[in-house]
Phi, psi and omega in degrees: 000129176262140180238140178230141175227138174217157185242132175225165179236127177283150172293149178303134179086359182259001184299313182296320179297318179295315179298317180299314180300318183280341172282347183229037180302137182293130178304325180292334175291316178296316178300317180295317179299316178297318180298331179277353177102007178271145179204171176051051181269126181228141176237130177247147177224140176218107185063242179259358180274131179239130175242127179243143181228140179206153181234153174196155175295316176229089189303309185299316179298312181297317181296316179296323178295317179296320181300338180276352183276149178298319183296322178292321177297319178295319179296318179299318177298322178296323182278341181304139178088354180270338188252145169285325185218075184302335179253052180296175185292148169256164187243145177282133179277111182242350179203139178202145169215153176251000000 
């Protein structure tokens, strides 16, 4: 299982909009992500800092497949303009236990 974590920063004043979007994530987006092989996706927020976590057997393959879907393109457009650094750093997985 591959795990990915990345950090982004919301623009000032965009926290409520981001929270609202994630309180109302489209079911078809979740279904599409699962169909592409992504699972166990969690988003954490602290002030303007957002940490996202996701798992997949082959993360890059699953992510690229999801990026090609219409629902992901629509979600990305919805999220545009909310982040200071939409392509924030990802983190290397060096320890895990179940």
